[in-house]
VODODO-956561 format. One record per atom (N, C-alpha, C): residue in one letter; x, y, z. Coordinates in steps of 0.001 Angstrom, whole numbers, padded with zeros to 6 digits, always signed. Atoms other than C-alpha are relative to their C-alpha. Layout:
// VODODO-956561
AXYZ/...
This chain:
// VODODO-956561
M-000360+001250+000689/M-039479+038994+035029/M-000700-000090-001346/K+000766+000039+001243/K-042265+039305+032418/K+000587+000940-001025/E-000595-000956+000918/E-040667+042404+030957/E+001305-000536-000573/L-001260+000574+000477/L-037349+040568+030746/L-000244-001038-001078/L+000303+001029+000989/L-038955+037668+028887/L-000474+000602-001311/N+000507-000632+001210/N-040632+040048+026451/N+000983+001013-000581/G-000946-001019+000430/G-037567+042235+026069/G+000729-000382-001268/S-000736+000216+001251/S-035543+042657+022930/S+001248-000839+000201/A-001220+000771-000260/A-032465+041149+024596/A-000273-001497-000065/F+000354+001427+000031/F-034236+037847+025084/F-000306-000471-001423/N+000317+000346+001391/N-035550+037898+021510/N+001254-000159-000841/E-001265+000114+000739/E-032067+038525+020155/E+000741-001273+000368/L-000663+001228-000447/L-030681+035713+022275/L-000656-001224-000605/L+000730+001126+000578/L-033413+033406+021051/L+000295-000148-001493/T-000311+000018+001429/T-032755+034362+017420/T+001404-000528-000255/L-001387+000445+000143/L-029007+033834+017858/L+000110-001502+000253/T-000031+001446-000307/T-029640+030420+019412/T-000522-000819-001171/H+000562+000704+001162/H-031835+029357+016488/H+000969+000044-001180/S-000954-000128+001109/S-029223+030657+014013/S+001155-000972+000160/N-001108+000929-000256/N-026442+028689+015671/N-000438-001450-000204/Q+000501+001361+000166/Q-028624+025604+015742/Q-000165-000349-001470/N+000157+000226+001443/N-029465+025995+012045/N+001346-000196-000667/L-001342+000126+000570/L-025768+026460+011267/L+000578-001369+000297/M-000504+001327-000371/M-024877+023297+013158/M-000709-001092-000801/D+000746+000999+000783/D-027655+021407+011410/D+000481-000034-001439/K-000494-000054+001373/K-026375+022616+008021/K+001344-000698-000116/K-001318+000646+000027/K-022841+021489+008870/K-000141-001513+000068/K+000213+001449-000098/K-024145+018080+009890/K-000517-000560-001315/I+000564+000456+001276/I-026174+017809+006696/I+001069-000031-001076/N-001077-000040+000994/N-023194+018880+004561/N+000986-001128+000233/G-000913+001094-000308/G-020981+016399+006401/G-000562-001337-000419/M+000625+001259+000392/M-023477+013605+005849/M-000083-000124-001507/N+000042+000041+001469/N-023888+014567+002191/N+001356-000396-000559/T-001358+000359+000444/T-020104+014368+001771/T+000266-001472+000237/F-000205+001413-000297/F-020054+010993+003486/F-000739-000888-000988/Y+000777+000816+000934/Y-022823+009665+001246/Y+000628+000013-001400/K-000677-000062+001291/K-020899+010872-001818/K+001128-001026-000045/Y-001100+000953-000026/Y-017883+008845-000763/Y-000502-001429+000135/L+000564+001335-000108/L-020068+005910+000199/L-000447-000503-001360/I+000399+000370+001356/I-021525+005923-003323/I+001221-000357-000843/A-001244+000295+000727/A-017976+006045-004713/A+000530-001370+000393/F-000422+001326-000459/F-017101+003029-002544/F-000780-001098-000710/L+000857+001029+000587/L-020074+001093-003886/L+000263-000162-001491/I-000304+000082+001427/I-019229+001968-007487/I+001280-000794-000226/I-001270+000720+000113/I-015647+000756-007028/I-000203-001477+000294/A+000216+001394-000390/A-016806-002399-005278/A-000830-000758-001022/T+000832+000641+001022/T-019330-003082-008043/T+000773-000286-001267/I-000746+000150+001247/I-016962-002562-010945/I+001131-001003+000127/S-001225+000770-000140/S-013929-004355-009545/S-000143-001501-000164/P+000059+001447+000177/P-015241-007968-009488/P+000196-000467-001424/A-000211+000375+001393/A-015078-007941-013279/A+001468-000266-000284/Y-001431+000147+000225/Y-011297-007800-012937/Y+000663-000840+001086/A-000645+000527-001189/A-010717-009540-009622/A-000194-001499+000168/G+000132+001355-000453/G-010110-012984-008215/G+000049-001061-001074/N-000048+000974+001085/N-009381-014775-011487/N+001304-000771+000077/K-001214+000794-000162/K-006896-017534-010667/K+000547-000483-001339/D-000460+000452+001315/D-006753-018526-014353/D+000916+001019-000661/R-000861-001036+000563/R-004973-015228-015082/R+001321+000119+000770/S-001211-000064-000809/S-002240-015922-012545/S+001241-000127-000874/G-001241+000008+000769/G+001187-015175-013977/G-000065+000808-001278/Q+000131-000756+001238/Q-000173-013048-016841/Q+000294+001487+000180/A-000302-001413-000258/A+000533-009696-015152/A+001490+000187+000240/G-001378-000338-000317/G+003864-007957-014816/G+000034+000996+001143/A-000187-000991-001065/A+005271-005453-012323/A-000581-000490+001321/S+000570+000568-001221/S+004288-007805-009497/S+000674+000537+001259/E-000621-000611-001171/E+006693-005951-007209/E-000900+001053+000638/L+000947-000965-000555/L+003857-003444-006773/L-000871-000616+001092/L+000800+000692-001004/L+002114-006077-004636/L+000764-000246+001289/I-000839+000257-001170/I+004996-006242-002148/I-000050+001203+000935/N-000015-001049-001014/N+004602-004237+001045/N+001403+000090+000596/P-001379-000093-000496/P+008108-002962+001901/P+000111+000455+001445/W-000043-000587-001338/W+007133-001565+005320/W-000283-001054+001064/A+000037+001057-001006/A+007595-003645+008466/A-001233+000050+000886/R+001094-000085-000974/R+004796-002307+010661/R-001294-000589-000555/S+001264+000492+000546/S+001823-002958+008378/S+000094-001434-000510/S-000133+001387+000454/S+003233-006200+006949/S+000045-000964+001171/G-000056+000853-001179/G+003575-007500+010524/G-001323-000625+000376/W+001282+000695-000207/W-000127-008239+010629/W-000713-000228-001321/G+000513+000501+001270/G-000532-009319+007047/G-000832+000981-000785/N+000745-001051+000706/N-001840-005972+005708/N-001471+000017+000403/A+001382+000008-000467/A-004996-006461+007777/A-000481+001386+000400/N+000354-001328-000531/N-004922-002800+008879/N-000185+001053-001085/M+000150-000976+001075/M-005717-001152+005547/M-001080+001045+000286/A+001033-000987-000341/A-008703+000625+007151/A+000533+001084+000928/N-000495-000978-000969/N-006643+002374+009837/N+001505+000214-000071/V-001431-000249+000150/V-003079+002429+008517/V+000234+001505-000090/K-000243-001441-000078/K-001583+005865+009193/K+001456+000320-000292/G-001355-000449+000245/G+001472+007876+008231/G+000546-000489-001323/L-000672+000345+001248/L+003997+006982+005563/L-000386-001371-000527/E+000312+001350+000455/E+003132+003272+005467/E-001321-000067-000750/A+001272-000036+000718/A-000306+004246+004186/A+000195+000247-001488/M-000244-000194+001432/M+001289+005161+000840/M-000099-001303-000753/W+000139+001295+000663/W+001446+001455+000058/W-001384-000589+000230/G+001243+000679-000336/G-001728+000358+001833/G-001251+000753-000406/N+001154-000845+000294/N-004375+003091+001776/N+000449+001437+000189/V-000646-001307-000026/V-003032+006526+000884/V-000753+001019+000844/A+000756-000939-000822/A-005829+008280+002796/A+000619+000141+001384/G-000591-000028-001330/G-003979+007390+005997/G+001190+000920+000144/T-001132-000939-000114/T-001053+009678+005143/T-000465+001366+000504/A+000527-001275-000491/A-003354+012602+006044/A+000099+000107+001517/F-000153-000022-001457/F-002848+011612+009701/F+001411+000402+000432/T-001363-000429-000333/T+000814+012686+009520/T-000062+001296+000805/K+000087-001172-000872/K+001274+015163+012375/K+000960+001104-000453/K-000965-000991+000492/K+004431+016883+011123/K+000806-000609-001153/T-000856+000642+001000/T+007158+014927+009325/T+000330-001414+000457/Q-000371+001378-000317/Q+007808+011181+009175/Q+000939-000540-001062/L-000981+000653+000873/L+010791+009340+007697/L+000081-001475+000375/I-000177+001426-000258/I+011140+005567+007322/I+001046-000562-000963/F-000964+000766+000791/F+014076+003468+006126/F-000282-001472+000282/S+000380+001394-000197/S+013290-000208+005559/S+000845-000925-000867/H-000710+001043+000739/H+015130-003362+004508/H-000741-001313+000178/T+000714+001280-000022/T+013450-006657+003596/T+000834-001086-000654/Q-000562+001205+000611/Q+015006-010062+003050/Q-001171-000755-000622/W+001144+000564+000717/W+012559-011227+000399/W+000272-001452-000354/L-000184+001441+000228/L+012130-015016+000235/L+001387-000418+000483/K-001304+000260-000606/K+014992-015629+002616/K+000585-001307-000515/G-000677+001129+000608/G+017466-017981+001024/G+000271+000212-001479/T-000205-000292+001423/T+017266-016484-002470/T+000996+001133-000224/G-000923-001124+000156/G+019543-013508-001800/G-000654+001257-000549/T+000723-001172+000498/T+016833-011027-002818/T-000241+000991+001137/N+000153-001034-001012/N+016779-007734-000900/N-000843+001145-000539/I+000821-001156+000350/I+014291-004855-000916/I+000386+001155+000912/F-000321-001208-000753/F+015293-001359+000149/F-001076+001042-000288/A+001060-000996+000164/A+012672+001303+000753/A+000287+001223+000866/F-000140-001268-000714/F+012723+004930+001805/F-001232+000837-000273/G+001174-000830+000208/G+009868+007325+002330/G-000055+001184+000934/L+000168-001234-000765/L+008847+010723+003631/L-001422+000493-000171/T+001282-000710+000067/T+005508+012298+004493/T+000128+001307+000764/Q-000105-001342-000574/Q+005113+015973+005298/Q-001384+000636+000059/K+001277-000679-000147/K+002062+017735+006692/K+000048+001341-000715/V+000088-001247+000759/V+000956+020634+004481/V-001311+000685+000356/G+001212-000705-000377/G-001489+023245+005695/G-000638-000625+001230/E+000698+000502-001168/E-004126+022335+008243/E-000467-001443-000152/S+000628+001316+000161/S-005430+019135+006694/S+000629-000871-001086/G-000587+000757+001091/G-003138+017942+003882/G+001355-000589+000341/A-001310+000617-000185/A-000008+015809+003570/A+000530-000485-001341/F-000696+000506+001179/F+002468+015143+000778/F+000835-001213+000401/G-000810+001172-000280/G+004326+011847+000511/G+000902-000359-001163/L-000963+000479+000993/L+007304+010376-001320/L+000464-001378+000427/Q-000417+001368-000300/Q+008261+006699-001554/Q+000862-000535-001127/V-000894+000640+000960/V+011124+004875-003273/V+000234-001437+000458/M-000198+001416-000310/M+011349+001077-003419/M+000854-000641-001084/S-000907+000630+000958/S+014125-000946-005041/S+000265-001443+000408/M-000303+001411-000227/M+014669-004707-005402/M+001362-000331-000579/N-001360+000372+000395/N+018196-006118-005573/N+000108-001514-000004/F-000103+001452+000147/F+018752-009660-006884/F+001437-000500-000027/G-001394+000383+000089/G+022538-009639-006839/G+000435-000212-001443/E-000534+000241+001342/E+024673-010675-009812/E-000439-001365-000519/I+000475+001226+000638/I+023310-013295-012218/I+000883-000302-001209/Q-000865+000408+001106/Q+025436-015265-014689/Q-000709+000165-001349/I+000508-000100+001370/I+024943-014483-018377/I+000190-001354-000688/T-000065+001285+000706/T+024148-017627-020365/T-000605+000153-001395/N+000633+000101+001315/N+023256-018491-023952/N+000027-001460-000424/G+000060+001373+000463/G+022783-021592-026064/G+001353-000680-000044/S-001346+000585+000087/S+026543-022092-026468/S+000655-000136+001365/S-000600+000026-001348/S+027382-021409-022804/S-001104-000047+001050/P+001119+000090-000952/P+024498-022696-020646/P+000431+000113+001452/D-000484-000077-001382/D+026702-022701-017523/D+000574+001366+000346/G-000511-001337-000288/G+027697-019062-017790/G+001424+000181-000487/G-001376-000300+000399/G+031234-017740-017948/G+000102+001179-000948/L+000011-001141+000924/L+030192-014772-020111/L-000127+001330+000735/G+000179-001208-000794/G+029985-012281-017252/G-001289-000062+000808/T+001191-000067-000837/T+027154-011169-015023/T-000835+001243-000343/Y+000850-001177+000140/Y+024227-008734-015029/Y-000848+000131+001267/K+000796-000282-001189/K+022065-007127-012358/K-001384+000511-000395/P+001351-000513+000252/P+018282-006890-012769/P-000331+001121+000988/S+000386-001114-000849/S+016758-003724-011359/S-001509+000222-000100/L+001427-000305-000081/L+013149-003271-010242/L-000169+001163+000975/M+000132-001180-000848/M+012262+000146-008879/M-001314+000702-000288/N+001143-000876+000205/N+009195+002252-008327/N+000117+001222+000900/F-000073-001299-000663/F+008954+005885-007301/F-001416+000552+000074/A+001386-000414-000173/A+005731+007312-005878/A-000098+001359+000682/L+000336-001279-000616/L+004285+010712-004991/L-001472-000051+000400/S+001384+000058-000476/S+001108+011175-002974/S-000439+001317+000608/Y+000613-001114-000734/Y-001256+013756-001585/Y-001288-000509+000617/A+001215+000401-000708/A-003946+013150+001014/A-000508+001179+000815/K+000610-001124-000704/K-006350+015412+002826/K-001129-000485+000901/A+001134+000242-000880/A-008771+015375+005738/A-001138+000906-000437/F+001130-000777+000469/F-012125+016486+004313/F-000927+000393+001148/S+000751-000305-001210/S-013709+016447+007765/S+000700-000749+001136/N-000578+000756-001113/N-013060+014945+011199/N-000157-001501-000182/S+000278+001422+000188/S-014272+011626+009832/S+000469-000550-001339/I-000259+000473+001363/I-013433+011442+006113/I+001372+000461-000482/Y-001347-000271+000497/Y-009929+011215+004658/Y+000148-000669-001372/G-000188+000548+001338/G-008930+010678+001042/G+001350+000394-000562/G-001303-000307+000580/G-005796+010601-001077/G+000224-000690-001327/L-000353+000502+001330/L-004131+009792-004373/L+001504-000207-000075/V-001424+000309+000216/V-000780+008190-005334/V+000250-000145-001491/V-000459+000205+001370/V+001029+008407-008658/V+001339-000739+000074/K-001204+000828-000034/K+003651+005680-009215/K+000671-000031-001370/F-000798+000160+001214/F+006433+005482-011778/F+000811-001278+000153/I-000542+001356-000105/I+007650+001952-012493/I+001129-000192-001001/S-001145+000292+000872/S+011008+000859-013905/S+000456-001428+000232/E-000520+001365-000035/E+012100-002701-014726/E+001056-000116-001088/S-001061-000015+001009/S+015428-003234-016460/S+001122-000970+000332/I-001320+000602-000072/I+018577-005206-017116/I+000891+000870-000876/S-000951-000859+000700/S+021611-003958-019032/S-000479+000445-001378/D+000369-000345+001367/D+019992-004014-022485/D-001496-000133-000304/V+001457+000062+000166/V+016215-004394-021939/V-000646+000732+001171/N+000664-000716-001079/N+013876-002164-019972/N-001470+000232-000325/A+001423-000339+000135/A+010240-001283-019394/A-000338+001080+001011/F+000405-001091-000879/F+008660+001834-017914/F-001523+000108-000014/G+001445-000120-000095/G+005132+002412-016688/G-000410+000969+001085/M+000558-000901-000999/M+002853+004468-014493/M-001296-000595+000527/A+001224+000510-000619/A+000054+003597-012081/A-000514+001009+001013/I+000651-000902-000949/I-002388+005383-009797/I-000701-000821+001076/D+000757+000551-001119/D-003731+004467-006341/D-000934+001080+000524/A+000920-000927-000656/A-006726+006055-004638/A-000568-000692+001225/G+000509+000604-001222/G-007969+005509-001115/G-000835+000960+000820/I+000864-000767-000902/I-010592+006665+001379/I-000086-000738+001332/Q+000215+000542-001334/Q-010834+006139+005134/Q-001105+000789+000690/Y+001081-000630-000753/Y-013860+006842+007299/Y+000146-000421+001451/V-000208+000252-001422/V-013393+007147+011076/V-001234+000454+000761/T+001194-000335-000764/T-016282+007118+013532/T+000119-000583+001401/G-000022+000476-001366/G-017156+006302+017119/G+000280+001117+000981/E-000149-001021-001041/E-017025+008176+020410/E+001427+000512+000089/N-001412-000374-000046/N-013218+008165+020465/N+000713-000359-001300/N-000543+000397+001303/N-012710+007506+016748/N+000555-001416+000040/Q-000485+001358-000196/Q-012422+003844+017628/Q-000230-000911-001197/M+000344+000865+001131/M-013929+002432+014446/M+000436+000660-001297/A-000473-000525+001283/A-012460+002815+010965/A-000382-000937-001125/F+000286+000749+001224/F-013461+001731+007477/F+000869+000587-001115/G-000854-000495+001075/G-011307+001974+004375/G-000164-000777-001284/V+000026+000602+001335/V-011369+001301+000656/V+001154+000596-000799/A-001100-000483+000839/A-008380+001531-001684/A+000020-000775-001308/L-000170+000594+001319/L-008028+000871-005402/L+001429+000264-000422/K-001441-000124+000192/K-004394+000197-006306/K+000435-000497-001380/N-000692+000432+001219/N-002207-000112-009395/N-000893+000044-001239/V+000805-000210+001203/V-004528+001257-012041/V+000843+000787-001002/G-000843-000683+000973/G-002593+002156-015169/G+000051-000712-001330/P-000092+000597+001338/P-001765+001437-018814/P+000917-001217-000020/Q-000858+001174+000166/Q-000039-001680-020101/Q+001460+000417-000146/M-001435-000227+000126/M+003745-001972-020058/M+000566-000930-001068/K-000625+000774+001066/K+006141-003350-022648/K+001517+000150+000085/F-001464-000038-000004/F+009834-004271-022739/F+000529+000389-001370/S-000673-000390+001242/S+012152-002787-025342/S+001485+000138+000286/G-001438-000161-000166/G+015878-002403-025951/G+000800-000867-000948/D-000897+000738+000904/D+018886-003813-027765/D-000001-001497+000273/G-000004+001416-000333/G+018536-007110-025941/G-001043-000804-000750/L+001039+000692+000768/L+015502-007929-028078/L+000316-000038-001491/S-000422+000044+001411/S+017439-007619-031341/S+001174-000963-000157/F-001130+000886+000284/F+019918-009965-032990/F+000470+000234-001440/K-000582-000189+001322/K+022222-009859-035988/K+000127-001350-000705/E-000071+001216+000814/E+022217-012385-038788/E+000607+000350-001355/I-000600-000186+001324/I+024269-012749-041962/I-000771-000833-001016/I+000782+000668+001043/I+022206-013594-045037/I+000736+000145-001328/T-000689-000007+001301/T+023776-014584-048356/T-001019+000185-001106/M+000900-000290+001118/M+022021-013071-051346/M+000838+000205-001251/K-000725-000055+001269/K+023327-013654-054887/K+001513-000084+000209/G-001412+000235-000247/G+026622-014864-053495/G+000674+001046+000856/V-000590-001068-000822/V+027126-011799-051310/V-000559-000098+001413/D+000419+000044-001406/D+027048-011969-047488/D-000356+001418+000473/Q+000451-001294-000512/Q+025043-009129-045965/Q-000505-000157+001429/G+000419+000043-001407/G+024500-008381-042264/G-001300+000762+000222/Y+001289-000622-000310/Y+021008-007599-040953/Y-000234-000059+001512/T+000415-000031-001413/T+019676-006624-037549/T-001511-000183+000068/F+001426+000303-000145/F+016325-008096-036545/F-000470+000392+001404/N+000588-000406-001280/N+014161-006606-033794/N-001207-000863+000307/Q+001123+000826-000432/Q+011827-008888-031855/Q-001012+000862+000755/R+001048-000737-000692/R+008508-007577-030605/R-000294-000640+001350/S+000328+000473-001344/S+007779-007837-026904/S-001505+000093+000233/Q+001421+000001-000315/Q+004310-008756-025722/Q-000293+001014+001104/V+000392-000931-001064/V+002566-006037-023696/V-000580-000788+001173/Y+000569+000658-001170/Y+001470-006899-020177/Y-000664+001035+000902/E+000726-000865-000917/E-000890-005466-017600/E+000679+000013+001360/I-000496-000057-001366/I-000059-004388-014067/I-001097-000521+000933/P+000957+000733-000847/P-001744-006149-011108/P-000898+000921+000838/T+000960-000825-000727/T-004750-004043-010091/T-000532-000748+001222/M+000453+000602-001253/M-005955-004638-006543/M-001007+000925+000684/L+000964-000753-000794/L-008931-003542-004442/L+000021-000542+001420/T+000055+000419-001400/T-008893-003613-000629/T-001161+000697+000694/I+001097-000524-000809/I-011886-003147+001673/I+000224-000492+001421/G-000365+000404-001349/G-011167-003111+005392/G-000786+000709+001088/A+000616-000589-001181/A-012477-002369+008873/A+000903-000276+001201/A-000818+000170-001195/A-010809-001927+012252/A-000721+000608+001195/Y+000609-000523-001218/Y-011860-001346+015868/Y+001032-000010+001125/D-000926-000146-001121/D-009827-000088+018830/D-000727-000256+001314/F+000454+000181-001368/F-010468-001420+022335/F+000947+000784+000902/L-000826-000894-000797/L-009210+001287+024686/L-000105-000362+001481/F-000065+000332-001410/F-008093+000541+028234/F+000707+001139+000744/G-000669-001021-000789/G-006667+002601+031047/G+001494+000005-000223/N-001462-000155+000093/N-003067+003856+031155/N+000496-000034-001443/D-000373-000067+001414/D-003059+004347+027347/D+000328-001362-000590/Y-000147+001316+000595/Y-003279+000637+026632/Y-001087-000160-001061/R+000935+000154+001117/R-004951-000380+023395/R+000160-001371-000646/M-000029+001210+000809/M-005890-003513+021467/M-000876+000251-001219/T+000711-000267+001254/T-006948-003262+017808/T-000233-001298-000761/L+000348+001104+000889/L-008771-005866+015745/L-000265+000573-001379/A+000152-000520+001358/A-008670-005409+011980/A-000147-001146-000991/G+000162+000981+001069/G-009633-007235+008823/G-000077+000691-001351/T-000004-000561+001352/T-009196-006632+005108/T-000309-001082-001021/F+000247+000859+001155/F-010642-008239+001998/F+000839+000536-001154/I-000914-000388+001072/I-008092-008179-000834/I-000457-000669-001287/S+000487+000511+001280/S-009459-008546-004350/S+001093+000189-001042/N-001102-000030+000956/N-006701-009419-006818/N-000495-000240-001425/S+000405+000151+001396/S-007025-009084-010581/S+000563-001255-000645/F-000692+001086+000692/F-004592-011866-011471/F+000321-001172+000916/S-000199+001135-000900/S-004786-014300-008560/S-001226-000118+000895/K+001136+000209-000893/K-007117-015584-005876/K-000158+001177+000961/D+000259-001003-001019/D-008788-013146-003512/D+000493-000508+001355/Q-000516+000361-001311/Q-007520-013069+000065/Q-000782+000717+001094/F+000564-000614-001205/F-008853-012343+003553/F+001110+000061+001042/A-001028-000177-001019/A-006491-010916+006165/A-000643+000492+001285/I+000458-000447-001307/I-007272-010615+009870/I+001222+000203+000881/G-001160-000271-000835/G-004978-009180+012500/G-000383+000635+001313/I+000180-000590-001318/I-004592-007976+016064/I+001298+000700+000397/E-001164-000737-000477/E-002279-005393+017573/E-000247+000452+001433/A+000051-000463-001381/A-001600-004695+021262/A+001031+001102+000178/S-000887-001150-000172/S-000105-001335+022224/S+000084+000372+001477/L-000256-000420-001370/L+001444-000394+025580/L+000520+001424-000027/K-000339-001426-000007/K+001399+003422+025755/K+000657+000454-001304/N-000636-000277+001288/N+002492+003397+022075/N+001523-000068+000066/W-001444+000207-000108/W+005978+002532+023319/W+000391-001373-000550/V-000242+001363+000469/V+005793-001198+022627/V-001285-000494-000662/M+001149+000521+000730/M+003486-002741+020031/M+000312-001395-000521/L-000124+001376+000478/L+003001-006432+019272/L-001189-000283-000900/R+001089+000248+000949/R+000962-007655+016328/R+000147-001371-000658/A+000005+001280+000713/A-000023-010820+014504/A-001156+000020-000990/G+001039+000056+001007/G-002076-011601+011432/G-000009-001340-000712/Y+000098+001223+000783/Y-003254-014392+009200/Y-000703+000332-001309/T+000538-000263+001341/T-003910-014254+005452/T-000467-001315-000613/Y+000604+001224+000536/Y-006257-016825+003930/Y-000448+000215-001435/E+000568+000027+001336/E-007134-017668+000352/E-000565-001384-000255/Q+000652+001273+000292/Q-009237-020450-001149/Q+001027-001070-000346/G-000901+001116+000252/G-007438-023778-001098/G+001257+000008+000844/L-001222-000103-000792/L-004800-022677+001430/L+000212-001212+000879/W-000112+001139-000918/W-005562-025538+003796/W-000181-001338-000702/D+000142+001256+000737/D-006108-028095+001040/D+001370-000583-000314/N-001249+000682+000329/N-003439-030639+000226/N+000219+000071-001514/I-000228-000188+001434/I-002555-029194-003173/I+001450+000353-000241/E-001373-000310+000347/E+000690-028629-004991/E+000260+001503+000166/T-000393-001395-000161/T+002585-025399-004330/T-000236+000796-001270/T+000160-000696+001277/T+002366-024558-008018/T-001428+000441-000262/E+001391-000372+000188/E-001424-024311-007733/E-000402+001189+000858/K+000280-001154-000851/K-001232-021524-005140/K+000423+001270-000735/T-000223-001152+000874/T-001496-018146-006832/T+000590+001215+000705/N-000598-001109-000743/N-000279-015817-004041/N+001169-000501+000827/L-001210+000433-000687/L+003161-015989-002519/L-000115+000138+001510/S+000078-000270-001435/S+002441-014438+000895/S-001364-000399+000535/T+001226+000478-000640/T-000187-016398+002818/T+000369-000517+001380/G-000261+000573-001299/G-000572-017735+006314/G+000339+001035+001061/L-000285-000768-001211/L+000955-016304+009484/L+000895+001203-000255/S-000849-001195-000017/S+002422-012836+009991/S+000203+000417+001452/L-000320-000439-001348/L+004149-011527+013116/L+000801+001297-000062/G-000741-001252+000010/G+005528-008133+014060/G+000097+000621+001375/A-000193-000717-001255/A+006775-005888+016849/A+000616+001356-000285/S-000551-001347+000148/S+007632-002219+017278/S+000391+000541+001366/I-000420-000745-001187/I+009519-000174+019843/I+000098+001459-000394/N+000044-001431+000308/N+008858+003558+019857/N+000473+000788+001213/V-000589-000760-001103/V+010971+005905+022008/V-000274+001481-000197/P+000228-001446+000118/P+009669+009470+022568/P+001284+000765+000312/L-001195-000822-000213/L+012477+012017+022259/L-000352+001351+000604/N+000465-001280-000526/N+010576+015229+022935/N-001522+000012-000081/K+001461+000097-000013/K+006935+014994+024014/K-000651+001287-000477/E+000589-001270+000400/E+006284+018709+023469/E+000005+000164-001521/K-000119-000127+001453/K+007511+018610+019861/K-000545-001223-000733/G+000535+001201+000616/G+006184+015104+019238/G+001024-000815-000766/T-001044+000756+000697/T+009540+013732+018069/T+000186-001367+000652/S-000202+001353-000512/S+010234+010015+018414/S+000867-000801-000957/F-000830+000932+000773/F+012464+007185+017205/F-000550-001394+000204/G+000570+001322-000122/G+011166+003718+016434/G+000686-001033-000869/I-000523+001137+000763/I+012236+000286+015216/I-001143-000999-000183/D+001052+000965+000321/D+009809-002087+013471/D+000626-001280-000555/Y-000431+001281+000576/Y+010220-005783+012638/Y-001241-000797-000375/S+001106+000876+000386/S+007977-008202+010779/S+000518-001263-000668/Y-000251+001265+000696/Y+007959-011774+009545/Y-001289-000415-000692/R+001155+000490+000738/R+005620-013085+006834/R+000293-001386-000564/E-000119+001354+000536/E+005114-016726+005974/E-000254+000022-001502/T+000156+000081+001447/T+005449-017593+002285/T-000192-001452-000426/V+000278+001336+000522/V+004442-020545+000128/V+001284-000793-000164/S-001272+000682+000202/S+008066-021357-000654/S+001126+000805+000647/F-001174-000573-000652/F+011532-020590+000759/F-000295+000277+001476/N+000033-000147-001456/N+011914-019220+004309/N-000643+001293+000471/G+000742-001168-000452/G+009542-016278+004508/G+000686+001317-000296/N-000521-001359+000193/N+010065-012521+004398/N+000264+000643+001356/H-000384-000674-001236/H+011874-010589+007119/H+000255+001472-000308/S-000145-001431+000233/S+011573-006794+007307/S+000371+000705+001293/I-000343-000832-001136/I+013135-004251+009619/I+000026+001455-000462/G+000094-001398+000385/G+012499-000515+009573/G+000375+000936+001133/I-000317-001067-000952/I+013682+002642+011299/I-000936+001159-000283/V+001021-001028+000154/V+011024+005303+011887/V+000392+001245+000790/L-000306-001277-000648/L+011674+008965+012666/L-001202+000929-000163/N+001074-000982-000001/N+008907+011401+013632/N+000535+001291+000600/F-000490-001283-000541/F+009776+015073+014062/F-000779+001159-000623/
């Protein structure tokens, strides 16, 4: 026994054990160093953003406000409270880091009745595709349809001159990656288009997001996302010009005058969220989540939500979004955010092939609004 303990085989085994332990310690240290780097980035973002956020006096001064609309039914069903643990395609709007959780391919088609009673419709389509072992690409298209609007002018205030159709659209591309088993990050580039028949504006914006997952069963999640960072936009086109006849020295001459359009900023937003999963037997789950939403051109908001999942086949969710003065008896015109109050949602997910992970799902959500009859969204989700 003594010879065995003093033998070279034991020494080699001991050396190998120490080497493996050192390697594991190095991996842990590198992982923690990476986490601290992202934590520092979080703190920098959170420190800088208050200079631009929560200013109700700037309400109405930004353009491209359609960027603040969540077109997806699942995450809007609990008032965007799940920005820390949103996963798959819907994370392109909320926190792009969550698209890195895409297992293979996900497609979503969504339709929203925006401010029911106004005839405004939002159509959205998106795709996320897993790339390599830890990355995912995403594509998102969102379009707002307001129907036909009567053309009016000073001589014909009641119309009768025809109609026009406003068009608001944004197109987005994203890439996200899992940097470790706990840290996920991503980036979105958006292209914005706002137009009518003779006036238009084009712009670009960038989103960035990070999610950190921890806990014995990855039950706890934290997330930070900075959204809609980009240059100012400006309208241009023939609709901003007019013709006038000026008489000079007895001769009538026609001139075209071009009016200058004021530039406007896009609505930057910062979200900081946390979520926790309560896991029960038989694949039952209940998730509590909360998100702080810091708006550049309106009041800040707090969203809390809960989701119950039955084997991931049926999911029910509810949320509530609060902002300062929401419960006060003030005029509607003094409220700076349209979507506040209660949110409700439900999803049905049908597995098609468990081995391949394919499934078909239907999502629905309702969001309370300050005016009109709320927002109703329905989506079709395909995983394959």
